[in-house]
C-alpha positions, 0 to 999 in steps of 0.5 A, a space after each residue: 711238331 707240324 701244323 697246317 691251316 687248310 681249307 675244305 677243298 684241300 681236305 677233300 682233295 687230300 682224303 681222295 688222294 689218300 684213298 686213291 679215289 682221284 686221278 689215275 689208279 695207283 693199284 691194279 688187279 694183280 695180287 701184289 697190288 691188292 696187298 699194297 692197297 690193303 697195306 695202305 688201308 691197314 684193314 678192311 671191314 668185312 660184312 656178309 651182305 651182298 646186294 651188289 658186292 660185299 663191302 670188302 670187295 667194294 672197297 678194293 673195286 673202288 681202288 684197284 683197276 679191273 679188280 676181280 673178287 676171286 683175288 681176295 678169296 685166294 689171298 685169304 684162304 689159299 695163300 693166307 697172306 691175309 686173314 679174318 680178324 677182329 680189328 675194326 669189328 670183323 675185318 680183313 688184315 695182313 697176316 703180318 699184322 697178327 702179332 700186333 694184337 697179342 695183348 688182345 689175344 691174351 685177354 681173350 684167352 683169359 676170358 675163354 679159360 674162365 668159361 671152359 678149359 681151352 685145351 678141351 675145345 682145341 682137341 677137336 681140331 687136332 683130327 680135322 683141318 677145318 671145322 664148320 661153325 655149327 659143329 664147333 658151337 654144338 660141341 661147346 654148347 654141350 659144355 656150357 649149356 647156353 647157345 649165347 655163351 657158346 657163340 661168345 666162347 667161339 668168338 673169344 677163342 678166335 680172337 685169342 688167336 688159337 684158331 683162325 677162319 680158313 674158309 667161307 662157304 655160303 657164309 658158313 665159316 670154317 675154322 682151323 688151328 692158327 698154326 696150320 695157316 700162319 707161319 711159325 715165325 709170325 706166331 712166335 714173334 713176341 708182343 711188340 708192346 710193353 703195355 696197353 698204352 703202347 698198344 692204344 697208341 699204335 691202334 690210334 695211329 693205325 685208324 688215322 692212317 686207315 681213314 686218312 684224318 681224324 679228330 680227337 673225338 669219339 668216332 665210329 672209326 675207333 670201333 673194335 678197340 676195346 676200352 678205348 676211353 676219351 682219356 686214353 685217346 687224349 693221351 695217345 694223340 698228345 704222345 704221337 704229336 710230341 713224337 712227330 708222328 702226327 701232323 695237326 691240321 686246322 680247317 679254315 672257318 672251323 675250330 676243329 683240329 684234324 690229325 694226319 699221319 706224318 707218313 701221309 704229309 707228302 699227300 697233304 702237300 700234293 693236295 695243297 698244291 694247284 696240281 690238276 688231278 683227273 676226276 674219277 667216278 667211283 662207287 663206295 661200299 657202305 663200310 668203306 674206310 673213307 666213311 668210317 667217321 660219318 660226322 667227319 664226312 658230313 663236315 668235309 664233304 657235306 654228305 650225310 650217309 648212313 647205311 640203312 640196311 639194319 634200320 627199320 623200314 619206317 625209319 629209312 630215308 632212302 633204301 636199305 642198301 645205297 651206294 655213295 657215288 664219288 665224282 671229282 672231289 665230291 659225293 655226287 649222290 647215292 644209288 640203289 642197285 639190285 640184280 635181276 632174279 637170274 643175276 644176269 643184269 645189274 640194275 640201277 633203279 634209284 638215284 638220289 643226287 646231292 645237288 641239282 647239277 648232278 642230276 644228269 651224271 647218269 647220262 654221262 659216258 664216264 658214268 656209263 663206262 664205270 657202271 658197265 665195269 661195276 656190272 662186270 665186277 658183279 658177274 653180270 652180263 648186262 646192265 640197266 640204268 633205269 632213271 636215264 633209260 640206258 641199258 646195254 650188254 657187256 
């Protein structure tokens, strides 16, 4: 069992190194590198909102040099190396990880079967390779008589692993039998866990790796893990720590203990060293893995972030969609970004610096270069930075 005593600056550096948001890019735009990035994160949260890129693509764009959005779509719906699944809520996971959710799949299948015979619904998939959500819902609605229950049934049928999402067109999802896209050798793998205690232990360690470090507290980082109570969490942490799978960190001037995977201890040691790392400017998605535990981010970075798109207008502090800006080992602020009506121009129309010293960051050549790439990532041919008056063609 290992314990470290670290300061806030070390915790910041560790998290940014863990997430590849500091110094040179570890990952690039090729598909193999993107898979490695997702393997490092374990899963990426999916959300369909696209103001200046969907969350999954924003997560990868911040970590993979010269990232292109078509790479993710290919890995998901052509090569099926990745798949949509219910992990941190709606997420993207490695197809190789699918068998680790067998316990959840069995439970979801039981719920479906209690509502309506699964074989009856699955029969409609035998004739077609891919069926649109609305068609499936309409069929289930005839059986259950309730739109709410029909949608719930489809959700659990998907979680059960019987069907998978094989395409998204204009945000409409298309489903097919899982056996059509997931290799038979993966489907036939046995449940790797003897009981739910082992499953919860695996999920806890997985989430700690996804964020980088977590406290033994209730957290949004644990969303999507059903019935994950405080007592289960306490037991899982104690067991993992006794098995030398976790490193315990105490931050100076705080009674808080944070837990890091033993596999990331080398990164922690790099953060503790005096080695210099070249600063980067990166723009994070609103559901970026680094931001999953907002209270932790407030504690370590003194940055209070909340995605306000689902908050009533009169209760918003900033704007519906703000993008956090990482600079060096800090959050320099947040920006409001939008596209022109013809989608050709990416416009930074608002900037809220965290501190006075960051007010001039928009004028820096480093920021302009990064925002130019961000415009290209969004398929724009021009960009404008309104607060500083900078504009240019790509």
